[in-house]
C-alpha positions as CSV (number, residue, x, y, z in Angstrom):
1,X,18.6,53.6,-252.5
2,X,20.1,52.5,-255.8
3,X,20.6,48.8,-256.2
4,X,22.6,47.4,-259.0
5,X,21.0,44.3,-260.3
6,X,20.2,42.7,-263.6
7,X,16.5,43.2,-264.3
8,X,14.3,42.1,-267.1
9,X,10.9,43.9,-267.2
10,X,7.6,42.6,-268.3
11,X,5.5,44.6,-270.7
12,X,3.3,45.5,-267.7
13,X,6.2,46.9,-265.8
14,X,7.4,49.1,-268.6
15,X,5.8,52.5,-268.5
16,X,4.1,54.3,-271.4
17,X,3.7,58.0,-270.8
18,X,1.6,60.1,-273.0
19,X,2.2,63.8,-273.4
20,X,1.8,66.4,-276.1
21,X,4.5,67.3,-278.8
22,X,8.2,66.5,-278.8
23,X,11.5,68.3,-278.9
24,X,14.6,67.0,-280.6
25,X,16.8,68.9,-278.2
26,X,17.7,68.0,-274.7
27,X,16.9,70.7,-272.2
28,X,19.1,71.8,-269.3
29,X,18.8,72.3,-265.6
30,X,15.5,71.5,-263.9
31,X,13.9,70.8,-267.3
32,X,16.3,67.9,-267.9
33,X,14.0,65.7,-265.8
34,X,11.7,65.5,-268.8
35,X,14.4,65.7,-271.4
36,X,12.2,64.8,-274.4
37,X,9.8,67.8,-274.2
38,X,6.3,66.5,-274.7
39,X,5.3,63.7,-277.0
40,X,4.1,60.1,-276.9
41,X,7.0,58.5,-274.9
42,X,7.9,54.9,-274.2
43,X,9.9,54.4,-271.0
44,X,11.8,51.3,-269.9
45,X,12.6,51.7,-266.2
46,X,14.7,49.5,-263.9
47,X,12.5,48.9,-260.8
48,X,15.7,48.2,-258.8
49,X,17.0,51.7,-259.5
50,X,14.9,54.5,-258.0
51,X,15.4,58.1,-259.1
52,X,13.5,59.4,-256.0
53,X,15.4,62.3,-254.6
54,X,17.7,62.6,-257.6
55,X,18.2,65.8,-259.6
56,X,18.8,65.2,-263.3
57,X,21.3,67.1,-265.4
58,X,22.5,67.2,-269.0
59,X,26.2,66.4,-269.4
60,X,27.2,70.0,-270.2
61,X,25.5,71.2,-267.0
62,X,27.9,69.1,-264.9
63,X,31.3,69.6,-266.7
64,X,34.2,71.9,-265.8
65,X,33.9,71.1,-262.1
66,X,37.2,71.9,-260.3
67,X,36.7,68.8,-258.2
68,X,36.7,66.5,-261.2
69,X,39.8,64.7,-262.4
70,X,39.4,66.3,-265.8
71,X,37.3,69.3,-267.0
72,X,35.5,67.2,-269.6
73,X,34.2,64.7,-267.0
74,X,30.5,64.9,-265.9
75,X,30.8,65.3,-262.2
76,X,27.9,63.9,-260.1
77,X,27.3,63.7,-256.4
78,X,26.8,60.1,-255.3
79,X,23.2,59.2,-254.4
80,X,21.6,62.6,-255.4
81,X,22.4,63.3,-259.0
82,X,21.7,61.7,-262.4
83,X,22.8,62.5,-265.9
84,X,20.6,62.3,-269.0
85,X,22.6,61.3,-272.1
86,X,21.1,61.3,-275.6
87,X,21.1,58.1,-277.5
88,X,21.4,57.6,-281.2
89,X,18.4,58.5,-283.5
90,X,16.8,55.5,-285.3
91,X,14.5,55.6,-288.2
92,X,11.1,54.3,-287.2
93,X,10.2,51.4,-289.5
94,X,7.0,49.5,-288.8
95,X,6.8,48.0,-285.3
96,X,10.0,49.6,-283.9
97,X,8.2,52.2,-281.6
98,X,6.6,49.5,-279.4
99,X,7.6,47.7,-276.3
100,X,7.7,43.9,-276.3
101,X,9.5,42.2,-273.4
102,X,11.6,45.3,-272.7
103,X,14.4,45.2,-270.2
104,X,17.6,46.7,-268.9
105,X,20.4,44.2,-268.0
106,X,24.1,44.4,-267.1
107,X,26.2,43.4,-270.0
108,X,29.0,40.9,-269.2
109,X,27.8,40.6,-265.6
110,X,28.9,37.0,-265.4
111,X,32.5,38.2,-265.1
112,X,33.1,41.9,-265.0
113,X,30.3,44.1,-266.4
114,X,31.1,46.1,-269.5
115,X,27.9,48.3,-269.4
116,X,24.3,47.5,-270.2
117,X,22.0,46.0,-272.8
118,X,18.6,47.4,-273.4
119,X,15.8,45.4,-275.1
120,X,13.0,47.5,-276.6
121,X,11.5,44.7,-278.7
122,X,12.6,41.9,-281.0
123,X,13.9,44.3,-283.6
124,X,15.4,47.2,-281.6
125,X,17.8,47.4,-278.7
126,X,20.7,49.5,-277.4
127,X,24.1,48.7,-276.2
128,X,25.7,50.8,-273.5
129,X,29.5,50.3,-273.3
130,X,31.3,51.7,-270.3
131,X,35.1,51.5,-270.0
132,X,36.6,50.8,-266.5
133,X,33.0,50.2,-265.2
134,X,32.8,49.6,-261.5
135,X,29.1,50.4,-260.8
136,X,29.7,54.2,-260.5
137,X,26.4,54.7,-262.3
138,X,23.2,52.7,-262.8
139,X,21.1,52.9,-265.9
140,X,17.8,53.8,-264.3
141,X,15.6,54.4,-267.3
142,X,15.5,54.8,-271.1
143,X,13.0,57.2,-272.6
144,X,12.1,57.1,-276.3
145,X,10.1,59.5,-278.3
146,X,8.9,59.2,-282.0
147,X,9.0,62.4,-284.0
148,X,8.6,62.5,-287.8
149,X,9.4,58.8,-288.2
150,X,12.5,59.1,-286.0
151,X,12.9,57.4,-282.6
152,X,14.9,59.7,-280.2
153,X,16.2,58.2,-277.0
154,X,17.5,59.5,-273.7
155,X,19.4,57.3,-271.1
156,X,19.2,58.3,-267.4
157,X,22.1,57.2,-265.3
158,X,21.9,57.6,-261.5
159,X,25.1,58.1,-259.5
160,X,25.5,55.2,-257.1
161,X,25.2,56.3,-253.5
162,X,28.0,54.0,-252.4
163,X,30.4,54.4,-255.3
164,X,33.3,56.6,-256.0
165,X,35.1,56.5,-259.3
166,X,35.0,57.3,-262.9
167,X,32.9,55.5,-265.6
168,X,34.9,56.2,-268.8
169,X,33.5,56.7,-272.2
170,X,29.9,55.8,-271.8
171,X,28.9,55.0,-275.4
172,X,25.4,54.2,-276.6
173,X,24.7,52.4,-279.9
174,X,21.5,51.0,-281.5
175,X,21.3,47.3,-282.0
176,X,19.2,45.4,-284.5
177,X,18.7,48.5,-286.8
178,X,21.0,51.1,-288.2
179,X,21.3,54.4,-286.3
180,X,20.8,57.7,-288.2
181,X,23.2,59.5,-285.8
182,X,26.0,58.6,-283.5
183,X,26.5,60.0,-280.0
184,X,29.8,61.1,-278.5
185,X,31.0,59.1,-275.5
186,X,30.5,60.7,-272.0
187,X,32.8,60.1,-269.0
188,X,31.1,60.4,-265.6
189,X,32.9,60.9,-262.3
190,X,30.9,60.1,-259.1
191,X,32.1,61.3,-255.6
């Protein structure tokens, strides 16, 4: 079950996964579960949002669904599917590729949430802006990989099992440091 709560993770809760090598490209289909290929990866996971039983997809794998309100929308089935969206690349200056009091929190939750904020450490974070956000998706985890002094990031959004609607223009930006690349907004429909 996916619960939508504000969560701040301690360093002990954040996961560090070690693997071997890294790809700068997202992969599709069943391989989207890993998304980053293999490399030393830092993961910030929201313990209130489980991905158990979810299948992960890249945006292009779930577009052009005739049931979607628009062919450009990423169409997810509620409670069973997640989308992996690439974040902006960031140059790795000393100390950026480390977790220090990491966390995922709703942004603007005191009134109406506007998306999420992600804290990696005191220097690096991410902002996730979502237009017309009504809890259709939950930011379940952020995966970061360092390749050739560049931090690549992937954001995994789980489709809420009790929601139905459209999260428009999910945009991800780096905060605290300049990004080397920008990412195009992604609109996700959950039914």
